[in-house]
C-alpha positions, 0 to 999 in steps of 0.5 A: 750273061747278067753280070751276077751269073758270071760272078757266081760262076767265077765264084764255083769254078774257083773252088769246090765248096758246100756254101759260098760266103759273100760279105758286104760291110757298112759303118752305122756312124749316122744315116744310112743312104742308098749309096750304102744299099748298092752294097747290100744288093749287090751281095743279094744279087749273087747269093741269088745267082749261086743259090740258081745254079743249085749251090749254096750262096750265103750273104754275110752283112757285117756292121761295123759297129766297134769303130771308132766314133770320129766325127759328128754328122751334121744332120745329127741332133744333139750335136754336143751330146754326141761330141763328148763321145768322139773316140768311143766306140760306135756302140758307147755313143748314147741313142740320141733319139726316142727310141728304145735302141740300146746305143746310137749305132743300134738305131742307125742299124734298126732304122735301116734294116727294117726296110730289107725284107721289103726290097727283098734282102735277108742278109745273115747279119754280123755285128762286129761288136759282138764278134770283138766282144767275144774274141772270136777272131783272137787267132787272126788278132795273133797271127797279125800281130806277129806278122806286123812287119810284113803287113807294114812292108805291104802298106808301105809300097802305097803310102809316101810316108812310112807307117812309124816303127810302133804301128801295130795291126789292132786299135784299142779301147781303154776298159774304163775311158772306153776311148781309142787309146794311142799308145799300144804294145805287143809283147807277145802271145795273146797279150797286148798292152796299153797306156791308159788313162792317167798315164798308167800301163796295161795289160789284157789277154785279147782271148779273154777281154774284147778291148781290142780290134782290127784296122780295117784295112787288116780286119778285111783279110783276117775276116775272110780267113774266120768266115771263109770269105769267097766274094767281097764288093766294096767301093771302087777307090777301094780296089784302086791300086793301094786302096783297102782290097788292093792291099788285103788280097796282099795280105790275105796271101803274104799274112793268113796264106789264103786265096783272097776273095773276089769282088768289084768295085761298084760305081757311086750313085748319085741323085740327079741334080745333086752332087755324091752323097755324104753322111757326115754332112748330112747330104742323103738320100735314104732308101725308105726316101726311094721306097717313097716313089719307086715300088720296091721291084724297081729299086731292084730293076735299077741296080739289076740292069746296071752293070757294078762299075757303072756309076749312075743317078736316082732319077725323082724327075719326069724320068721316073715315068719313064723309069715305070714304063722300061720296067713294065716293058721289061716285065712283059717281055718275061711273060711273052706279052712284048716281043724281042729277039731271043739275045733280049729276051734272055737279057731282060728275062735275067733282069726282070728274075733279080729284080722281084723281091720273090719269085716271079708270079706265074701270070703277068701281074697287073700293069697300071701305067703310073703316068696315068694313075699320076691322073687318076690319084689327082681324080679320086684325090687318093681315095683308093677305094675309087680308085680301085673301083675305076680299075675294077681289080680283083685278086690280092697280088693285083689290088697290093701292086695298085696300091703301092702304085697309088701310093708312089704316084701320090707321093711323087706328084706331092713331092717332085712332079713339075707343076704343070702336072698338077691339078685339083678337079673343081667344084665351082667354075672360076673361070671368066668366059666369053658367051661364044666360049660358054656356046662351045662349052654347051656344044660339049655338054650336049654332045656328052648328054647324048652320048652314055659311053662316049669313045676317046677317038670319037670325043677327040675328034668332037672337040675340033668339029666344036671349035670349027663350029665356034670359029674357035682355034682349037688350042684355045677350045682346049684351053677353056675346056682345062680352065672349067675342069682344074684352073688351069691352062693345060693339063693332062690328055683332054679326051682320056682326062674326061673319060676318066673324070667320068661324063657325070662329073664334068657334065655337073661342072658344064652345067655350072657354065 
């Protein structure tokens, strides 16, 4: 059974409900990277699994856009402007980009959310700035404040130094400066006091003014109570002893008298050959970066086919070709075009279902080989109309898949492919050839002119016949062919390459030798 289905079973078995809440969260303090995406898609998989079992799973994603802006990411422009906004909530940080977004946080949220439908995600979005400003968790906040000693006791169990006597489970923004204040008091009820600008003490009713917010460790169980959350995952460090979700489970029971949300820690992901992501350091790879090379279903496949606790690296090197081949195999297994035993069929079938942006199509989609497309896009210089004609594709679904794969192959070739895989079909012959070499190529010209539709196997055998008849090492014959065709010593497999180029195009070049 797939891990998403196992998790769904545990959630449903635990409590019989009409709706099950699955929570994910992220802080828009900088550019959101593909590591953040793992949390999003974990929630999507589990909510889907619950729905597939005939229940209703709701994926809530909350943006912590009311968090304090503590550090300016190195990859952001207008650093001085951002530094002036430190200690304010993210919604008070100015939008430094040439867009119509109201603030810095809104820009980063919108920049990320626009790609979610592309990869099949449609969570119910919750903006914490709106929640806090509307004071919707005032009751949870009052409970936490009244149980400050219990909360401190739980947190102190995992600290080397105990929290200060004055510590409270909330933070406050000064109403005038909008900066986080350092001194606060809780006199009781729904009232909070703080020392604000000019060292003046102010007080407010947190049912009416949204100046206070939970500290993160308390926000997690408070949100579980507020939205009746059944599951929330996070990075595995948060689930370690003393981590946020470890203490949240204790606080859920001891402060809010509720069952904690189930969850697990997922492993970090990185880029093959690179380090872990860091938004603050500007070391990031984004979802749109990955979408340039991988079609949406394959991005989902990478996560659906990997256990949550497993760390893995996303590849942009030659592994890209293998990943496409692995996905295509999974798809063929789903449509029973490739035979495997029952256990493997069930495994690949579920992975494929979760990989699909929508429900699987009734008929297996077109599977243009990514490896072959890497040659085709260069042969036709990214001209999609010619590429589509060469595949003789009909039907909107197949045309759409071909278009996406063509774009991904073109991007990979131009940005990441090794130099050996890159080429440009020549219009004139640049190679300097000897008499024997020209004669050998003339024999190939004669063969192509005599055969309207050469077969790949027979053409391949002809190469060796020509080389032997020209007293030439076959490797050298291949080399001079590549010299003429792409001005390189090596290239794609020669027989299929010539056939893909088209007999007429090759004949025209050979006539110029």
